[in-house]
N, C-alpha and C positions, 0 to 999 in steps of 0.2 A: 325167407326160409334160409337156415344155415345147414349146409351139408357137413357132417362130421365124418371125416374119412381117416383111414389109418394105412399103415404099410401092410395091406392085406390084398390078396388076389381078387377079392370081391369088388374092390374099387378100381380095378384096371380099366373098365369102361369110362370112368370119370377121368382118369389120367390120360387115356387115349383121346377123349373128347377135347381136352385142353391142349393137346400136342399138335396144333394146326393153326397157322396164322389166319387162314380163312375162317375157321370156326371162332377164333377170338374176335374177328371183325363182325361176325354175325351176332355175337353176344353184345358188342358195343352198339350195333344197330338196334337190337331189341331192347336195350336199356332205355331208349327214348320213347318207344311205344310198341305195342304188339303189331306184328306185320304178317301178311301172308307170304307164301314162298315166292310168288311172282314178284312182289315188291322188294323182297330181300335180294332176289336175283338181279333185278334192275339196278338197285342201289350199288351192288358189288360188281356189276357188269359181268355176271356169270350166267351160265345156262340154268334153267330151273331144275334140270336133272342133277347137275352137280350140287346145287344148293340142297336139294332133297336128300342126297346122300349125307351131306354134312349135318343137316337137321336131325336125321336119324341117329347119328353118333352123339350129338348133343343131348338128344332125348334119352338115349340109352344111358348116358352119364348122369342123368338127373338134373341137367343144367337148364333145360327148357321144357315147356309143356306145350302141347298142341291140342286144338279142339276145332271141330267143324262149326262154322258160324254162317248163318244166313245174312247176306249183305248185298245190297244193290242188285237184287233180283237173282243172285246166284249163291252157291255154297262155297265158302273159302276155308282153307285150312289155316287157321290163325296160330301164330307162334308167339310165345311170350316167355320171359324169364321165369324159371321156377326156383331160383336161388339167388340170394344177394351176397352170401358169404360162404367161404369154404374154409374149414379148419382141418388141418391134417396133423394127426398125432403120430409122431414117429416113435419107434420102440425106445424104451428107456429102462434102466435098471430098476428092479423091484423096490429097492430102498429109496429111490427118488420119487416114488409115487406119494402124493400128498394125501393126508387124511382130512376128512371134512364131514360136517353134518349138513344136510340139505332139507329144505321144505318147499313143496309146491303150494302156493297160496291160491285157493279158489277165488276167482274174481269177486264173487258175491259175499265173501266172508269178511268184509270190512267191519270194523268195530266202531268207527266214528266217521262222520261226514258232515260237510256243509256244501251243498251244491246248488247251482242256479241253472235254469234252462239256457240253451236247449239241453235236454237230458233224457236219460232212459236206461233201461236194463233189458237184457234178453237172455233166455235160456237157449239151449240148443234147439228147442222146439217152438218157442213163441216169445213175443214181447211180454214183459211183466207189466200189467196195468196199462197205463196210457203214456204216450209221448209227452215230454216236457212238463211232467207233474212230479216235483220232488218228493211228494208224500209217499210215492211207491218205493222210494229207497228204504222205507221202513217196513215194507211188505215182507212177511215171513218167507215168502217164496224166493226172495232175493238170494237166499243161500245157494240156490241152484243156478244163479246167473253166471254166464260165461262171457258176457260182453256188457260193458257199461260206458256211458259217455256223459259229459256235462260241459256247459259253456264256461263256467268259472267256479272256483271253490276248491274242495279237497276231498279225498278219501284217505282213510288211515287203516292200516292192518297191523295186527299183533302176530309176532312170530316167536315161538317158544325158543328159549335159550337152553340148548342141550349140553352146553359145555360143563364138564365135570371139574371138581377141584384138581388143580395141577395141570389142566389143559388151557393153553394160552392162544387166543386168536392171532393169526398172522395175516389174514386177508378176509374181507367180506365181499361176496359177489352177488349182484342182483341182476337178473335178466328178465326183461319185460318187452312185450310187443305193444308199442305205443303209437298214437297219432294224434292229430289235432281233432277238434270237433266243430265243423262248419254246419250251418243249416243244410241238410241234405248231405252233400259231399263236395269237396273242392281240393284238388291236388295242390293248389297254391294257397295255403291258408296258415301262415306261421303262428305258432303258439309257444310261449315260454313256459315250460314245464319244470317245476322245482321239486327237488327231492330232499326229504328230511329223514334222518334216522335217530330215534330217541330224542327228538326235538332239536337236533343239531343239523343245520343246513349242509347238505352234501354238494349242492351246486345246482345249476340250471342247464337245461338243454332246450334248444329251439326246434320244435317239430316243424318240418317244412309244409306239411299239409294234412288234409283229411282225405285219404285215398279211396276213390270210388270209381275210377275210370275203367277198371277191370275187376273181375270177381276175385275175392280172396280164395286161395287154394283150398282152404278147409271151411270157408263160410257156407252155411247150409243153403240148400236150394230155395227154401221158402223166404230167405232174407232178400228183399227186393233190390234190384240194381238202383243206382242213384243214391244209395246210402253208404255209410262207411264200410269198406270191404276188408281192409287190411292195414297194418301199421308197419313200423320199422322195428327190428329187434335191436334193443339197446342193452349193452352190458356195462354195468357200473361196478367198479372195483375200488374198495376202500383199503388202502395199504398204509404202512408206517410212514411213507413219504408223501401221502396225499390221496385225493380221490380222482379217478379216471373214468371216462366214458368212451368205450370203443378204443381204448389205448391212448386217448388224448386227455391231458390234464383238465379236469373240470373245476377243481378247487384245491386249496391247501388243507382242507379238512383231513386229518389223519386218524388212524385207529386210536391213538392216544387221546384224541379230542372227544371221543365218544364215551358216554357212561354205559358200560357194558355189563357191569356187575349187578344183574337183575334177572328175574325169572323169565321175562319176555322182553322183546324189543318191539318198537313201533316204527313202521315205515309209512311215511306220508307222501302222497303224490298230489301236487297242488298247482293250480293256475290262479295266480293272485292278481287282484285288481290293479296293483301298482306296477305290473309288468308292462314292458314296451309292447308286447304282442299278447293280448288276452284272447287267444284263439281256441280255448277249450282243450279237452283231453278225451281220448278214447282208449280204453284198456281192453286188450283182446286176451281171451283165455282159450282153453282147450275147446276145439270145435268151431273156432272162428279164426279169420285171418290167414296168415301164411306159415305159421309155426306150430300150431296144434299143441300148445302147451300153456299151462297156467304160469303166472309169474313165479320165477325161481329165486329162492334165497338160500345161499350157501355160505357156510363159515368154515374156512380152512384153519387148522390149529396144529400146534406142535406139543 
């Protein structure tokens, strides 16, 4: 999950939560695995009462979440990270605000695909068809899917081009919650995921795993544990100087390399057989994972 904050009093609990060396140490500890308060206290060599106070501040700031879990014959208050990124937007002049068109792409609205098991689709309420049967990717109900996964192959989406004559793109932003696809789930299951826009390769990102060791924040209750629960939010930006993922250069593909003068654009997500790590792909949409949003496609223009 990404916390989007601003210079507003409503976010003071977040800033207060960050203003402590002890609380930063707690965040580092929980990055490895969920822990109960007693374990955190022992690791930091503090009393449980002091750790409880810090946990409350972190929870108030939206940085961690807690839940009561039955474990080893008792009930434990387990703490885990609720956010992986924080973005703070500072005030700026009105004329500096950028103009853009944006589209949220429902996960099930792919227009072309070629996929191989393990694979499947799910709405917010149920699995569509059967597991590991590619035929159900043609099921009309797929339009309501908010989660899809496959072992190798691709899915492709069409995005309308809303640019008007005289409007010139200066950046394309794509934000998706992604993970690998292991049989069941496996936090260490690398997969090389490739991105294409209008048939042009944007680059490749290696997903570390198919995360299922803890429940996704928005994953529905009926979705059983031991399955893919959440992914990582990846933000791709195509600019005049190249393509970047989470701020790191992914390729030299620039805006000028893309054929953009058309009524719609195509976005392809692929795990291809010639990759070093053919570990599948899971795409999370609204109602699943940690971000509760469908893939976002945004075009900034001048």
